[in-house]
C-alpha positions, 0 to 999 in steps of 0.5 A, spaced: 500 500 500 502 506 498 500 513 499 500 519 494 498 526 496 495 530 491 492 537 490 485 538 493 480 538 487 474 543 488 468 540 487 461 543 486 455 543 491 452 537 487 458 533 487 459 534 495 452 532 496 453 526 493 460 524 496 457 526 503 451 521 502 456 515 500 461 517 506 455 517 511 453 510 508 460 508 509 460 510 516 454 506 517 457 500 514 463 501 518 467 502 512 472 506 515 479 508 513 484 502 512 490 506 514 492 512 518 495 516 511 488 515 509 486 521 514 490 525 509 488 529 503 490 525 496 489 519 492 491 512 495 492 505 493 488 500 497 491 494 499 489 487 495 486 485 501 482 491 503 474 491 503 471 491 496 465 495 495 461 493 488 457 498 485 451 495 480 452 500 474 447 500 468 450 505 464 445 510 466 446 517 469 444 515 476 449 509 477 455 512 473 454 518 478 455 513 483 461 509 480 465 516 479 463 518 487 464 511 490 471 511 486 473 517 490 471 515 497 474 508 496 480 511 494 480 516 500 479 510 505 483 505 502 477 501 500 477 497 493 472 499 488 469 495 483 462 495 478 457 489 476 454 491 469 448 486 467 447 485 460 440 483 460 440 482 452 433 485 452 434 490 447 438 491 441 445 493 442 445 491 449 452 488 449 455 494 446 451 498 452 454 494 457 461 495 454 460 502 453 458 502 461 465 498 463 469 503 459 466 509 462 467 506 469 474 505 468 475 512 466 472 514 472 477 510 476 475 503 476 481 498 475 479 493 469 480 487 474 474 490 478 469 491 472 465 485 472 460 484 466 455 479 467 451 476 461 444 473 463 437 471 459 431 473 462 425 468 462 418 471 463 415 466 468 408 469 469 410 475 473 412 480 468 418 482 464 420 487 468 420 483 475 423 477 471 429 482 469 430 484 476 430 477 479 435 475 474 439 482 475 439 481 482 442 473 482 447 476 477 450 481 482 449 476 488 453 471 484 459 476 483 458 479 490 459 472 493 465 470 489 469 476 490 467 477 497 464 484 497 463 488 503 457 491 500 453 492 493 451 499 492 445 501 488 444 507 485 436 508 487 435 516 488 429 519 491 425 519 485 426 512 485 423 511 492 417 516 490 416 511 484 416 505 489 411 508 494 406 509 488 407 502 485 406 499 492 400 503 494 397 500 487 398 493 491 397 495 498 395 500 503 400 498 508 405 501 512 410 497 507 408 500 501 409 507 504 416 505 507 418 504 500 425 501 499 430 500 505 437 504 505 440 498 507 438 491 506 440 483 505 439 478 499 442 471 500 447 474 505 449 479 501 449 486 503 446 492 499 446 499 500 442 505 497 447 511 498 443 516 493 436 514 496 435 522 498 438 525 492 434 527 486 435 525 479 436 532 478 442 532 482 445 525 479 444 528 472 448 534 475 454 530 478 455 527 471 455 534 467 460 537 473 464 531 472 464 530 464 461 523 464 456 522 458 451 516 460 446 512 456 438 513 457 434 506 457 429 508 451 424 504 455 424 510 460 422 515 455 427 520 457 428 522 450 421 524 449 417 530 451 415 531 458 408 533 456 407 527 452 404 521 456 407 515 455 403 509 453 401 502 456 407 499 452 412 502 457 413 499 464 409 502 469 415 505 473 417 509 467 409 512 466 409 514 473 416 517 472 414 521 466 407 522 466 404 521 473 409 524 478 409 531 474 402 531 473 400 530 481 406 535 483 403 540 478 396 538 481 397 539 488 403 545 487 408 540 491 414 537 489 411 530 490 418 526 489 421 530 496 414 529 500 414 521 498 421 520 499 421 523 505 415 520 508 418 513 506 424 515 510 419 516 516 415 510 515 421 506 514 423 508 521 416 506 524 416 500 520 423 498 523 421 499 530 414 495 529 418 489 526 423 489 531 417 488 536 415 482 531 422 479 532 422 479 539 414 476 539 415 471 534 418 465 539 413 466 544 407 465 539 409 461 533 412 454 531 414 452 524 414 445 523 418 444 517 417 436 516 410 437 516 410 444 512 405 447 517 405 453 522 402 453 529 400 460 532 398 460 540 391 464 539 390 467 546 397 469 546 397 472 539 390 476 541 394 480 546 398 484 542 397 490 538 393 489 531 400 491 527 404 486 531 399 480 530 398 482 522 405 481 521 406 475 525 400 472 521 404 474 515 410 471 517 407 465 518 404 464 511 411 466 508 414 461 512 410 456 508 411 459 502 404 462 501 402 468 496 397 471 500 392 477 501 390 482 506 383 478 507 387 471 508 391 475 514 384 478 517 381 471 517 386 468 521 386 474 525 379 473 527 381 466 529 385 469 534 381 475 537 374 473 535 373 466 536 366 463 535 367 456 532 369 458 525 370 452 520 377 451 517 378 456 511 382 455 505 388 458 503 392 458 497 396 452 494 391 447 498 393 450 505 388 451 510 387 455 517 384 451 522 383 453 530 384 447 535 383 449 542 388 454 543 392 453 537 391 456 530 394 451 525 396 453 518 397 446 514 396 442 508 389 440 507 388 433 509 383 432 503 385 437 497 379 435 494 375 438 500 370 444 498 374 448 503 381 447 499 380 447 492 382 455 492 389 454 489 391 461 487 
């Protein structure tokens, strides 16, 4: 490892905001300076065994801004910095787009040995093309992160993405989870992900690229190249239509910056949700038992009834998740009634030939003993 002192570069306010966001993220993740010389100004060479920070990069403005600033922060702390670029092969010239993204990453200071291009094939399994692409993208990123033993993978989601996620969530759910949006730090398959730009706007990431002279690729399915007053058709992904058409409309209609309001509201809601989930974590061992052999879950009905509805509902949701069931709020409500309003209800059906039944002081979620029984024919 060597340390070289350089002249301090003067950064714009947008670049300083981005660097500050990444530094705060790293502080929370305990990714601190690896040697005393990294407390001094200048660019430094990281040790070969220093923690590796990976950035998921699409070649768009948000991710390239994140790559460029993460390279700066990593260099100032003695951390290795790399990128993962996923070529989905869903658009013409996608391979060329991936190569161009890799080139821009190396120009931003990423060593070629830490530039990983993953080629994947997207198969629509019925959840929709956008969802299928997201699943294979995460799988490819996780594969690289695990192979390289990365300390964290950074995602370039911004406040705009957060606000859009809230609106998409409200389409499918009225719960706190929808309002809370995306977590700043999360885990998938034991890989840590972080979103340092979650409070920065897309206007700021665009400005960062402009300030650094970075050119970017605009995904044509985002509709970024179309006029703002042109409504996107249903052939565009829902998120693109929300970003291009709905969000500007409701901002004009309400005379408010809805990106700011929704994203800040998500941060507050996430704090509340974290507290509630901590209470659920502490409560579950007292009221829930999972039998993996019998593929069933047992809930202690009377103990469950003593808790606040927000706790009960989430315990029930976790019980259903434990046996891999897709469920709705009506399923949760019906099971909750077995706990707080027990009056001898009959067993009722759940997806995939499961049933919920109360026996004395226990609520059991199990495979129906007779899958042809009328109560158990509901399979979706």
